[in-house]
PDB file of N, CA, C and O in Angstrom, chain B, residues numbered from 101:
ATOM      1  N   MET B 101     -12.521  10.027   7.400  1.00  0.00           N
ATOM      2  CA  MET B 101     -11.848   8.989   6.616  1.00  0.00           C
ATOM      3  C   MET B 101     -11.617   7.781   7.527  1.00  0.00           C
ATOM      4  O   MET B 101     -11.246   7.928   8.691  1.00  0.00           O
ATOM      5  N   SER B 102     -11.840   6.602   6.982  1.00  0.00           N
ATOM      6  CA  SER B 102     -11.617   5.377   7.731  1.00  0.00           C
ATOM      7  C   SER B 102     -10.854   4.397   6.861  1.00  0.00           C
ATOM      8  O   SER B 102     -11.179   4.206   5.689  1.00  0.00           O
ATOM      9  N   THR B 103      -9.847   3.783   7.437  1.00  0.00           N
ATOM     10  CA  THR B 103      -9.065   2.782   6.714  1.00  0.00           C
ATOM     11  C   THR B 103      -8.566   1.752   7.706  1.00  0.00           C
ATOM     12  O   THR B 103      -8.438   2.039   8.896  1.00  0.00           O
ATOM     13  N   THR B 104      -8.289   0.570   7.228  1.00  0.00           N
ATOM     14  CA  THR B 104      -7.768  -0.501   8.063  1.00  0.00           C
ATOM     15  C   THR B 104      -6.354  -0.813   7.617  1.00  0.00           C
ATOM     16  O   THR B 104      -6.097  -0.991   6.427  1.00  0.00           O
ATOM     17  N   ILE B 105      -5.443  -0.880   8.562  1.00  0.00           N
ATOM     18  CA  ILE B 105      -4.051  -1.231   8.264  1.00  0.00           C
ATOM     19  C   ILE B 105      -3.604  -2.335   9.207  1.00  0.00           C
ATOM     20  O   ILE B 105      -4.141  -2.481  10.305  1.00  0.00           O
ATOM     21  N   ASP B 106      -2.628  -3.102   8.778  1.00  0.00           N
ATOM     22  CA  ASP B 106      -1.986  -4.074   9.656  1.00  0.00           C
ATOM     23  C   ASP B 106      -0.751  -3.413  10.252  1.00  0.00           C
ATOM     24  O   ASP B 106      -0.059  -2.651   9.576  1.00  0.00           O
ATOM     25  N   ALA B 107      -0.481  -3.701  11.499  1.00  0.00           N
ATOM     26  CA  ALA B 107       0.672  -3.126  12.177  1.00  0.00           C
ATOM     27  C   ALA B 107       1.206  -4.130  13.181  1.00  0.00           C
ATOM     28  O   ALA B 107       0.527  -5.096  13.530  1.00  0.00           O
ATOM     29  N   THR B 108       2.417  -3.899  13.639  1.00  0.00           N
ATOM     30  CA  THR B 108       3.046  -4.722  14.670  1.00  0.00           C
ATOM     31  C   THR B 108       3.382  -3.825  15.856  1.00  0.00           C
ATOM     32  O   THR B 108       3.933  -2.738  15.682  1.00  0.00           O
ATOM     33  N   PHE B 109       3.052  -4.277  17.045  1.00  0.00           N
ATOM     34  CA  PHE B 109       3.383  -3.534  18.260  1.00  0.00           C
ATOM     35  C   PHE B 109       4.739  -4.009  18.743  1.00  0.00           C
ATOM     36  O   PHE B 109       4.900  -5.193  19.038  1.00  0.00           O
ATOM     37  N   ASP B 110       5.720  -3.119  18.834  1.00  0.00           N
ATOM     38  CA  ASP B 110       7.077  -3.522  19.208  1.00  0.00           C
ATOM     39  C   ASP B 110       7.344  -3.410  20.707  1.00  0.00           C
ATOM     40  O   ASP B 110       8.488  -3.544  21.142  1.00  0.00           O
ATOM     41  N   GLY B 111       6.316  -3.168  21.488  1.00  0.00           N
ATOM     42  CA  GLY B 111       6.475  -3.009  22.930  1.00  0.00           C
ATOM     43  C   GLY B 111       6.341  -1.555  23.349  1.00  0.00           C
ATOM     44  O   GLY B 111       6.085  -1.258  24.516  1.00  0.00           O
ATOM     45  N   ASN B 112       6.515  -0.655  22.397  1.00  0.00           N
ATOM     46  CA  ASN B 112       6.382   0.774  22.669  1.00  0.00           C
ATOM     47  C   ASN B 112       5.434   1.473  21.708  1.00  0.00           C
ATOM     48  O   ASN B 112       4.605   2.282  22.123  1.00  0.00           O
ATOM     49  N   VAL B 113       5.557   1.162  20.432  1.00  0.00           N
ATOM     50  CA  VAL B 113       4.759   1.834  19.408  1.00  0.00           C
ATOM     51  C   VAL B 113       4.236   0.814  18.401  1.00  0.00           C
ATOM     52  O   VAL B 113       4.732  -0.309  18.312  1.00  0.00           O
ATOM     53  N   PHE B 114       3.230   1.231  17.651  1.00  0.00           N
ATOM     54  CA  PHE B 114       2.704   0.403  16.569  1.00  0.00           C
ATOM     55  C   PHE B 114       3.458   0.756  15.295  1.00  0.00           C
ATOM     56  O   PHE B 114       3.600   1.931  14.956  1.00  0.00           O
ATOM     57  N   ARG B 115       3.940  -0.263  14.591  1.00  0.00           N
ATOM     58  CA  ARG B 115       4.670  -0.084  13.342  1.00  0.00           C
ATOM     59  C   ARG B 115       3.784  -0.587  12.198  1.00  0.00           C
ATOM     60  O   ARG B 115       3.510  -1.784  12.111  1.00  0.00           O
ATOM     61  N   PRO B 116       3.334   0.318  11.319  1.00  0.00           N
ATOM     62  CA  PRO B 116       2.487  -0.112  10.198  1.00  0.00           C
ATOM     63  C   PRO B 116       3.233  -1.069   9.275  1.00  0.00           C
ATOM     64  O   PRO B 116       4.437  -0.921   9.062  1.00  0.00           O
ATOM     65  N   ALA B 117       2.525  -2.038   8.735  1.00  0.00           N
ATOM     66  CA  ALA B 117       3.109  -2.989   7.792  1.00  0.00           C
ATOM     67  C   ALA B 117       3.356  -2.337   6.442  1.00  0.00           C
ATOM     68  O   ALA B 117       4.203  -2.805   5.682  1.00  0.00           O
ATOM     69  N   GLU B 118       2.636  -1.268   6.128  1.00  0.00           N
ATOM     70  CA  GLU B 118       2.764  -0.544   4.863  1.00  0.00           C
ATOM     71  C   GLU B 118       2.771   0.949   5.168  1.00  0.00           C
ATOM     72  O   GLU B 118       2.309   1.371   6.228  1.00  0.00           O
ATOM     73  N   PRO B 119       3.293   1.747   4.242  1.00  0.00           N
ATOM     74  CA  PRO B 119       3.278   3.197   4.466  1.00  0.00           C
ATOM     75  C   PRO B 119       1.859   3.720   4.682  1.00  0.00           C
ATOM     76  O   PRO B 119       0.903   3.229   4.082  1.00  0.00           O
ATOM     77  N   VAL B 120       1.741   4.730   5.554  1.00  0.00           N
ATOM     78  CA  VAL B 120       0.456   5.348   5.856  1.00  0.00           C
ATOM     79  C   VAL B 120       0.528   6.807   5.423  1.00  0.00           C
ATOM     80  O   VAL B 120       1.471   7.516   5.773  1.00  0.00           O
ATOM     81  N   SER B 121      -0.458   7.251   4.668  1.00  0.00           N
ATOM     82  CA  SER B 121      -0.424   8.627   4.159  1.00  0.00           C
ATOM     83  C   SER B 121      -1.125   9.575   5.136  1.00  0.00           C
ATOM     84  O   SER B 121      -2.227  10.060   4.880  1.00  0.00           O
ATOM     85  N   LEU B 122      -0.457   9.821   6.253  1.00  0.00           N
ATOM     86  CA  LEU B 122      -0.941  10.783   7.241  1.00  0.00           C
ATOM     87  C   LEU B 122       0.197  11.736   7.571  1.00  0.00           C
ATOM     88  O   LEU B 122       1.367  11.355   7.562  1.00  0.00           O
ATOM     89  N   ALA B 123      -0.159  12.962   7.858  1.00  0.00           N
ATOM     90  CA  ALA B 123       0.854  13.915   8.294  1.00  0.00           C
ATOM     91  C   ALA B 123       1.297  13.553   9.715  1.00  0.00           C
ATOM     92  O   ALA B 123       0.501  13.021  10.489  1.00  0.00           O
ATOM     93  N   PRO B 124       2.549  13.834  10.066  1.00  0.00           N
ATOM     94  CA  PRO B 124       3.003  13.582  11.434  1.00  0.00           C
ATOM     95  C   PRO B 124       2.099  14.281  12.449  1.00  0.00           C
ATOM     96  O   PRO B 124       1.603  15.382  12.208  1.00  0.00           O
ATOM     97  N   ASN B 125       1.900  13.630  13.566  1.00  0.00           N
ATOM     98  CA  ASN B 125       1.093  14.135  14.690  1.00  0.00           C
ATOM     99  C   ASN B 125      -0.400  14.250  14.386  1.00  0.00           C
ATOM    100  O   ASN B 125      -1.118  14.976  15.073  1.00  0.00           O
ATOM    101  N   THR B 126      -0.873  13.532  13.357  1.00  0.00           N
ATOM    102  CA  THR B 126      -2.301  13.493  13.056  1.00  0.00           C
ATOM    103  C   THR B 126      -2.997  12.623  14.096  1.00  0.00           C
ATOM    104  O   THR B 126      -2.608  11.470  14.283  1.00  0.00           O
ATOM    105  N   PRO B 127      -4.013  13.144  14.777  1.00  0.00           N
ATOM    106  CA  PRO B 127      -4.738  12.310  15.738  1.00  0.00           C
ATOM    107  C   PRO B 127      -5.506  11.202  15.024  1.00  0.00           C
ATOM    108  O   PRO B 127      -6.140  11.441  13.996  1.00  0.00           O
ATOM    109  N   VAL B 128      -5.447  10.002  15.567  1.00  0.00           N
ATOM    110  CA  VAL B 128      -6.182   8.866  15.019  1.00  0.00           C
ATOM    111  C   VAL B 128      -6.813   8.087  16.165  1.00  0.00           C
ATOM    112  O   VAL B 128      -6.435   8.267  17.322  1.00  0.00           O
ATOM    113  N   ARG B 129      -7.765   7.233  15.851  1.00  0.00           N
ATOM    114  CA  ARG B 129      -8.366   6.343  16.839  1.00  0.00           C
ATOM    115  C   ARG B 129      -8.030   4.923  16.407  1.00  0.00           C
ATOM    116  O   ARG B 129      -8.326   4.530  15.278  1.00  0.00           O
ATOM    117  N   LEU B 130      -7.417   4.154  17.291  1.00  0.00           N
ATOM    118  CA  LEU B 130      -7.027   2.779  16.985  1.00  0.00           C
ATOM    119  C   LEU B 130      -7.988   1.814  17.646  1.00  0.00           C
ATOM    120  O   LEU B 130      -8.331   1.963  18.819  1.00  0.00           O
ATOM    121  N   THR B 131      -8.416   0.830  16.891  1.00  0.00           N
ATOM    122  CA  THR B 131      -9.166  -0.301  17.426  1.00  0.00           C
ATOM    123  C   THR B 131      -8.267  -1.513  17.259  1.00  0.00           C
ATOM    124  O   THR B 131      -7.869  -1.836  16.140  1.00  0.00           O
ATOM    125  N   ILE B 132      -7.944  -2.182  18.343  1.00  0.00           N
ATOM    126  CA  ILE B 132      -6.973  -3.274  18.311  1.00  0.00           C
ATOM    127  C   ILE B 132      -7.685  -4.606  18.117  1.00  0.00           C
ATOM    128  O   ILE B 132      -8.577  -4.964  18.886  1.00  0.00           O
ATOM    129  N   GLN B 133      -7.287  -5.324  17.096  1.00  0.00           N
ATOM    130  CA  GLN B 133      -7.743  -6.686  16.838  1.00  0.00           C
ATOM    131  C   GLN B 133      -6.489  -7.498  16.562  1.00  0.00           C
ATOM    132  O   GLN B 133      -5.832  -7.284  15.543  1.00  0.00           O
ATOM    133  N   THR B 134      -6.142  -8.424  17.445  1.00  0.00           N
ATOM    134  CA  THR B 134      -4.930  -9.203  17.225  1.00  0.00           C
ATOM    135  C   THR B 134      -5.122 -10.163  16.070  1.00  0.00           C
ATOM    136  O   THR B 134      -6.202 -10.720  15.874  1.00  0.00           O
ATOM    137  N   LEU B 135      -4.053 -10.346  15.308  1.00  0.00           N
ATOM    138  CA  LEU B 135      -4.061 -11.243  14.159  1.00  0.00           C
ATOM    139  C   LEU B 135      -3.254 -12.482  14.490  1.00  0.00           C
ATOM    140  O   LEU B 135      -2.353 -12.420  15.327  1.00  0.00           O
ATOM    141  N   PRO B 136      -3.554 -13.614  13.851  1.00  0.00           N
ATOM    142  CA  PRO B 136      -2.755 -14.814  14.095  1.00  0.00           C
ATOM    143  C   PRO B 136      -1.313 -14.587  13.633  1.00  0.00           C
ATOM    144  O   PRO B 136      -1.063 -13.923  12.627  1.00  0.00           O
ATOM    145  N   VAL B 137      -0.393 -15.143  14.376  1.00  0.00           N
ATOM    146  CA  VAL B 137       1.020 -15.038  14.026  1.00  0.00           C
ATOM    147  C   VAL B 137       1.279 -15.910  12.810  1.00  0.00           C
ATOM    148  O   VAL B 137       0.907 -17.083  12.781  1.00  0.00           O
ATOM    149  N   LYS B 138       1.920 -15.324  11.809  1.00  0.00           N
ATOM    150  CA  LYS B 138       2.233 -16.081  10.599  1.00  0.00           C
ATOM    151  C   LYS B 138       3.455 -16.942  10.863  1.00  0.00           C
ATOM    152  O   LYS B 138       4.485 -16.450  11.322  1.00  0.00           O
ATOM    153  N   SER B 139       3.336 -18.205  10.576  1.00  0.00           N
ATOM    154  CA  SER B 139       4.447 -19.136  10.760  1.00  0.00           C
ATOM    155  C   SER B 139       5.293 -19.166   9.499  1.00  0.00           C
ATOM    156  O   SER B 139       4.763 -19.158   8.388  1.00  0.00           O
ATOM    157  N   ASP B 140       6.609 -19.202   9.670  1.00  0.00           N
ATOM    158  CA  ASP B 140       7.516 -19.258   8.527  1.00  0.00           C
ATOM    159  C   ASP B 140       8.051 -20.681   8.359  1.00  0.00           C
ATOM    160  O   ASP B 140       9.199 -20.879   7.962  1.00  0.00           O
ATOM    161  N   LYS B 141       7.203 -21.669   8.665  1.00  0.00           N
ATOM    162  CA  LYS B 141       7.627 -23.062   8.551  1.00  0.00           C
ATOM    163  C   LYS B 141       7.879 -23.459   7.102  1.00  0.00           C
ATOM    164  O   LYS B 141       8.539 -24.467   6.847  1.00  0.00           O
ATOM    165  N   GLY B 142       7.362 -22.682   6.145  1.00  0.00           N
ATOM    166  CA  GLY B 142       7.520 -23.021   4.746  1.00  0.00           C
ATOM    167  C   GLY B 142       8.908 -22.728   4.192  1.00  0.00           C
ATOM    168  O   GLY B 142       9.251 -23.179   3.099  1.00  0.00           O
ATOM    169  N   ALA B 143       9.708 -21.971   4.946  1.00  0.00           N
ATOM    170  CA  ALA B 143      11.048 -21.643   4.458  1.00  0.00           C
ATOM    171  C   ALA B 143      11.943 -22.869   4.596  1.00  0.00           C
ATOM    172  O   ALA B 143      12.162 -23.375   5.697  1.00  0.00           O
ATOM    173  N   SER B 144      12.448 -23.329   3.480  1.00  0.00           N
ATOM    174  CA  SER B 144      13.305 -24.505   3.502  1.00  0.00           C
ATOM    175  C   SER B 144      14.736 -24.103   3.819  1.00  0.00           C
ATOM    176  O   SER B 144      15.104 -22.936   3.685  1.00  0.00           O
ATOM    177  N   PHE B 145      15.540 -25.067   4.240  1.00  0.00           N
ATOM    178  CA  PHE B 145      16.951 -24.809   4.507  1.00  0.00           C
ATOM    179  C   PHE B 145      17.632 -24.285   3.259  1.00  0.00           C
ATOM    180  O   PHE B 145      18.415 -23.337   3.333  1.00  0.00           O
ATOM    181  N   LEU B 146      17.349 -24.883   2.117  1.00  0.00           N
ATOM    182  CA  LEU B 146      17.992 -24.464   0.878  1.00  0.00           C
ATOM    183  C   LEU B 146      17.632 -23.022   0.532  1.00  0.00           C
ATOM    184  O   LEU B 146      18.499 -22.253   0.118  1.00  0.00           O
ATOM    185  N   ARG B 147      16.363 -22.647   0.699  1.00  0.00           N
ATOM    186  CA  ARG B 147      15.945 -21.273   0.418  1.00  0.00           C
ATOM    187  C   ARG B 147      16.663 -20.307   1.356  1.00  0.00           C
ATOM    188  O   ARG B 147      17.105 -19.238   0.935  1.00  0.00           O
ATOM    189  N   THR B 148      16.777 -20.684   2.620  1.00  0.00           N
ATOM    190  CA  THR B 148      17.481 -19.838   3.582  1.00  0.00           C
ATOM    191  C   THR B 148      18.951 -19.718   3.215  1.00  0.00           C
ATOM    192  O   THR B 148      19.505 -18.619   3.244  1.00  0.00           O
ATOM    193  N   ALA B 149      19.589 -20.828   2.871  1.00  0.00           N
ATOM    194  CA  ALA B 149      21.006 -20.810   2.502  1.00  0.00           C
ATOM    195  C   ALA B 149      21.226 -19.945   1.265  1.00  0.00           C
ATOM    196  O   ALA B 149      22.189 -19.180   1.210  1.00  0.00           O
ATOM    197  N   ARG B 150      20.356 -20.057   0.284  1.00  0.00           N
ATOM    198  CA  ARG B 150      20.496 -19.239  -0.924  1.00  0.00           C
ATOM    199  C   ARG B 150      20.340 -17.759  -0.616  1.00  0.00           C
ATOM    200  O   ARG B 150      21.006 -16.922  -1.226  1.00  0.00           O
ATOM    201  N   SER B 151      19.464 -17.431   0.327  1.00  0.00           N
ATOM    202  CA  SER B 151      19.230 -16.023   0.645  1.00  0.00           C
ATOM    203  C   SER B 151      20.437 -15.375   1.305  1.00  0.00           C
ATOM    204  O   SER B 151      20.535 -14.148   1.330  1.00  0.00           O
ATOM    205  N   LEU B 152      21.357 -16.169   1.838  1.00  0.00           N
ATOM    206  CA  LEU B 152      22.556 -15.624   2.471  1.00  0.00           C
ATOM    207  C   LEU B 152      23.580 -15.127   1.456  1.00  0.00           C
ATOM    208  O   LEU B 152      24.502 -14.392   1.811  1.00  0.00           O
ATOM    209  N   ASN B 153      23.420 -15.524   0.200  1.00  0.00           N
ATOM    210  CA  ASN B 153      24.328 -15.116  -0.879  1.00  0.00           C
ATOM    211  C   ASN B 153      25.795 -15.379  -0.530  1.00  0.00           C
ATOM    212  O   ASN B 153      26.654 -14.520  -0.728  1.00  0.00           O
ATOM    213  N   LEU B 154      26.064 -16.570  -0.011  1.00  0.00           N
ATOM    214  CA  LEU B 154      27.434 -16.937   0.337  1.00  0.00           C
ATOM    215  C   LEU B 154      28.250 -17.160  -0.923  1.00  0.00           C
ATOM    216  O   LEU B 154      27.746 -17.661  -1.928  1.00  0.00           O
ATOM    217  N   GLU B 155      29.509 -16.783  -0.854  1.00  0.00           N
ATOM    218  CA  GLU B 155      30.403 -17.001  -1.973  1.00  0.00           C
ATOM    219  C   GLU B 155      31.493 -17.968  -1.549  1.00  0.00           C
ATOM    220  O   GLU B 155      31.943 -17.935  -0.404  1.00  0.00           O
ATOM    221  N   GLY B 156      31.912 -18.815  -2.449  1.00  0.00           N
ATOM    222  CA  GLY B 156      32.969 -19.770  -2.158  1.00  0.00           C
ATOM    223  C   GLY B 156      33.461 -20.403  -3.439  1.00  0.00           C
ATOM    224  O   GLY B 156      32.928 -20.142  -4.518  1.00  0.00           O
ATOM    225  N   PRO B 157      34.487 -21.242  -3.317  1.00  0.00           N
ATOM    226  CA  PRO B 157      35.021 -21.907  -4.502  1.00  0.00           C
ATOM    227  C   PRO B 157      33.992 -22.868  -5.094  1.00  0.00           C
ATOM    228  O   PRO B 157      33.113 -23.354  -4.382  1.00  0.00           O
ATOM    229  N   PRO B 158      34.100 -23.144  -6.403  1.00  0.00           N
ATOM    230  CA  PRO B 158      33.107 -24.003  -7.061  1.00  0.00           C
ATOM    231  C   PRO B 158      33.109 -25.438  -6.541  1.00  0.00           C
ATOM    232  O   PRO B 158      32.096 -26.127  -6.657  1.00  0.00           O
ATOM    233  N   ASP B 159      34.226 -25.909  -5.966  1.00  0.00           N
ATOM    234  CA  ASP B 159      34.265 -27.281  -5.452  1.00  0.00           C
ATOM    235  C   ASP B 159      34.049 -27.335  -3.944  1.00  0.00           C
ATOM    236  O   ASP B 159      34.470 -28.286  -3.286  1.00  0.00           O
ATOM    237  N   TRP B 160      33.399 -26.326  -3.404  1.00  0.00           N
ATOM    238  CA  TRP B 160      33.189 -26.214  -1.968  1.00  0.00           C
ATOM    239  C   TRP B 160      32.540 -27.471  -1.388  1.00  0.00           C
ATOM    240  O   TRP B 160      33.011 -27.993  -0.378  1.00  0.00           O
ATOM    241  N   ALA B 161      31.480 -27.957  -2.002  1.00  0.00           N
ATOM    242  CA  ALA B 161      30.757 -29.111  -1.472  1.00  0.00           C
ATOM    243  C   ALA B 161      31.605 -30.375  -1.482  1.00  0.00           C
ATOM    244  O   ALA B 161      31.602 -31.125  -0.506  1.00  0.00           O
ATOM    245  N   SER B 162      32.327 -30.622  -2.562  1.00  0.00           N
ATOM    246  CA  SER B 162      33.105 -31.855  -2.659  1.00  0.00           C
ATOM    247  C   SER B 162      34.417 -31.783  -1.883  1.00  0.00           C
ATOM    248  O   SER B 162      35.009 -32.820  -1.586  1.00  0.00           O
ATOM    249  N   GLN B 163      34.876 -30.596  -1.554  1.00  0.00           N
ATOM    250  CA  GLN B 163      36.145 -30.427  -0.833  1.00  0.00           C
ATOM    251  C   GLN B 163      35.929 -29.751   0.530  1.00  0.00           C
ATOM    252  O   GLN B 163      36.778 -28.980   0.979  1.00  0.00           O
ATOM    253  N   LEU B 164      34.816 -30.034   1.176  1.00  0.00           N
ATOM    254  CA  LEU B 164      34.458 -29.371   2.421  1.00  0.00           C
ATOM    255  C   LEU B 164      35.528 -29.531   3.498  1.00  0.00           C
ATOM    256  O   LEU B 164      35.902 -28.553   4.146  1.00  0.00           O
ATOM    257  N   ASP B 165      36.027 -30.761   3.698  1.00  0.00           N
ATOM    258  CA  ASP B 165      37.053 -30.980   4.723  1.00  0.00           C
ATOM    259  C   ASP B 165      38.302 -30.138   4.463  1.00  0.00           C
ATOM    260  O   ASP B 165      38.908 -29.602   5.391  1.00  0.00           O
ATOM    261  N   LYS B 166      38.666 -30.034   3.221  1.00  0.00           N
ATOM    262  CA  LYS B 166      39.848 -29.243   2.850  1.00  0.00           C
ATOM    263  C   LYS B 166      39.661 -27.781   3.262  1.00  0.00           C
ATOM    264  O   LYS B 166      40.569 -27.174   3.830  1.00  0.00           O
ATOM    265  N   TYR B 167      38.486 -27.220   2.977  1.00  0.00           N
ATOM    266  CA  TYR B 167      38.254 -25.813   3.281  1.00  0.00           C
ATOM    267  C   TYR B 167      37.974 -25.569   4.754  1.00  0.00           C
ATOM    268  O   TYR B 167      38.323 -24.509   5.273  1.00  0.00           O
ATOM    269  N   LEU B 168      37.360 -26.512   5.434  1.00  0.00           N
ATOM    270  CA  LEU B 168      37.081 -26.325   6.866  1.00  0.00           C
ATOM    271  C   LEU B 168      38.291 -26.649   7.740  1.00  0.00           C
ATOM    272  O   LEU B 168      38.590 -25.920   8.686  1.00  0.00           O
ATOM    273  N   TYR B 169      38.981 -27.736   7.426  1.00  0.00           N
ATOM    274  CA  TYR B 169      40.028 -28.240   8.330  1.00  0.00           C
ATOM    275  C   TYR B 169      41.414 -28.231   7.712  1.00  0.00           C
ATOM    276  O   TYR B 169      42.386 -28.581   8.382  1.00  0.00           O
ATOM    277  N   GLY B 170      41.528 -27.840   6.452  1.00  0.00           N
ATOM    278  CA  GLY B 170      42.833 -27.806   5.799  1.00  0.00           C
ATOM    279  C   GLY B 170      43.365 -29.178   5.445  1.00  0.00           C
ATOM    280  O   GLY B 170      44.572 -29.346   5.274  1.00  0.00           O
ATOM    281  N   GLU B 171      42.489 -30.161   5.332  1.00  0.00           N
ATOM    282  CA  GLU B 171      42.931 -31.507   5.001  1.00  0.00           C
ATOM    283  C   GLU B 171      42.031 -32.105   3.938  1.00  0.00           C
ATOM    284  O   GLU B 171      40.877 -31.701   3.793  1.00  0.00           O
ATOM    285  N   GLU B 172      42.550 -33.055   3.203  1.00  0.00           N
ATOM    286  CA  GLU B 172      41.783 -33.729   2.171  1.00  0.00           C
ATOM    287  C   GLU B 172      40.787 -34.699   2.824  1.00  0.00           C
ATOM    288  O   GLU B 172      41.098 -35.323   3.839  1.00  0.00           O
ATOM    289  N   ALA B 173      39.605 -34.821   2.243  1.00  0.00           N
ATOM    290  CA  ALA B 173      38.619 -35.777   2.739  1.00  0.00           C
ATOM    291  C   ALA B 173      39.104 -37.180   2.443  1.00  0.00           C
ATOM    292  O   ALA B 173      39.675 -37.444   1.386  1.00  0.00           O
ATOM    293  N   THR B 174      38.871 -38.075   3.387  1.00  0.00           N
ATOM    294  CA  THR B 174      39.243 -39.487   3.168  1.00  0.00           C
ATOM    295  C   THR B 174      38.018 -40.238   2.713  1.00  0.00           C
ATOM    296  O   THR B 174      36.933 -40.074   3.270  1.00  0.00           O
ATOM    297  N   GLY B 175      38.190 -41.056   1.710  1.00  0.00           N
ATOM    298  CA  GLY B 175      37.067 -41.845   1.189  1.00  0.00           C
ATOM    299  C   GLY B 175      36.853 -43.091   2.023  1.00  0.00           C
ATOM    300  O   GLY B 175      37.817 -43.694   2.494  1.00  0.00           O
ATOM    301  N   ALA B 176      35.632 -43.476   2.208  1.00  0.00           N
ATOM    302  CA  ALA B 176      35.329 -44.725   2.926  1.00  0.00           C
ATOM    303  C   ALA B 176      35.554 -45.882   1.972  1.00  0.00           C
ATOM    304  O   ALA B 176      35.057 -45.895   0.846  1.00  0.00           O
ATOM    305  N   GLY B 177      36.307 -46.840   2.448  1.00  0.00           N
ATOM    306  CA  GLY B 177      36.402 -47.924   1.512  1.00  0.00           C
ATOM    307  C   GLY B 177      37.571 -48.723   1.674  1.00  0.00           C
ATOM    308  O   GLY B 177      37.769 -49.685   0.932  1.00  0.00           O
TER     309      GLY B 177
END
């Protein structure tokens, strides 16, 4: 049987990217071909912030100074 899988080497062992249907201690032969590192430059700040699932009051953005420093924001003008 021959199959190709993607894996990551963590410095000690190879970690498959997907489950592998082999019994533990099954002998295998590995051929190493390095793959280009995938860049995560496409992740926007907003997408990252949303993924944190932060909770706060509904007026958090407009009352930021109040919640961070305990004081009302002063308007420029």
